[in-house]
N, C-alpha and C positions, 0 to 999 in steps of 0.2 A: 174739829181740830183747834187747838189753842196755840196762839203765837204771841210772843212778847211784843209790846208796843215799843219799838226801838227809839221813838221820839220822847218817851217818858224819861225824865232825868234820873229815875231810880233804877233803871234797867242795868246800866253799867256797874254801879257799886254792888247791886245784888248779885250780878253775875260773878264779879270778883270774889264776893264773900262765899258763894257756892264753890268756886274753884279752889279757894284756900281751905275751906272746911271739909269738903267731901270729894272734890273732883280728883282727877288723875294725879295732880301734884301731891296731894295728901295721901292718897292710896299708895302710890309708888313709895313715898317716904315711909309710910307705916310698914309695908310689906318688905321692901328691899333693905331696910335698916337691920333686919334680922339675919342677913347673910354674913357668914364668916368669910373673911378674906376680901371683901369688897372695899376698895380704897375710896371710890367715889361712884355716884350714880347720877346719870344725866338723862333727860328726855330730849329727843331730837326728832326731826322729821316734821310732818304736817301739823301735829299737835303743838309742837314747840313754836312753829311759825304762827299759828292762830293765837296762841297764848301771848306771843310777842306782838300781836295786833297786825300781823302781815296778812293781807287779803288772800282769799282763796276759799275753796270748798271746805265744808266741815270735815274734820278728820274721821276716818272710819276705824282707825287702829292707833296704837300707841307704841312708839319705838323707844326702847330703853337701853342705854349703854351702861354696862357694869364694868368698871375698871378695877383690875386687881387680879386676885387668884382664887376666886371662889370655885367650888365644885360645880361643874356644868349642870349636873342633875338638880342641885339645889337652886340654881338660877332659874331653870325652867319650871321647877315646882313653885317657886316664888312668883314667877310671871303668871302661872295658872291661877294662883290665889288672887292676884291683882285683877286678872281678867274676870274672874267670878264676881268680884266686888264691883267692877266697873261696867260689866256687860258689853265690853268691847275687847277685841284681840289685843294682847300685849306681846310685842315681839322683842325678846331680849337679844342683845349682842354683847359678847364678852371680849375684852381686850386686856392685855397686861398693862401694868403701870408704865413699863418702859415703852410699850407701843403707843400709849397715850402721850407720853412726854416727848418722844422723838418724832412722832407723826410721820414715820416712814411708810406706814400701812395706808394704802389708798382710801380705805373706808374711814379710817381715823381722820385723815386730811379732809375728806368730804364732810364728816360730822363737825369738825372744828371750824370749817368755813361757812357752815349753814346755821340756821337758827337752832339754838340749844338752850335748855333750861337746867342748870345745875340743881339737883335735888338733895343729894347727900355728899358732903365734902369731908376731907380729912380733918381731924381735930385741929383747931387753930386757923383753919382756912374758911373763907366764906365765898359766896357767889361772886361778889365784886372782884375778889382776888383772882378767882378762876377766869373770869372774863377779861381782866387786865392781862393775865398770862397769855391768853389767846389773842391779845391785841384788840380787844373790844371794850366798850363801855357798858356799865350796868343798865343803862337806859336804852340799849338797843345796839 
């Protein structure tokens, strides 16, 4: 078995390069950008926590929140495509834009209070704006 030498100064930048060019962030962006009716797409759960450098076990799946009004079947087909590319389960959750903005849904409140990684945002909005809206800073 092969394992990265975490003491090597090249491990962190190479890991980041892989995350940005092929990893879940890029695959979710590629696949979910094709959805009609999606206002925004975010990754949450254990993958988001590890991506944001919070300690814990490696994630075994990927939780994706789709905000907007896409067809449920299209979201699940898209998640299946992402799952095939990543080789790990992709669990989609769909919530309306109003549910996301008002945060009256317990799951939405939980997602907003935990680690999350914005993937696709409405035109003119970026990750930093989304995190500020949620009362967070872009650096964590």
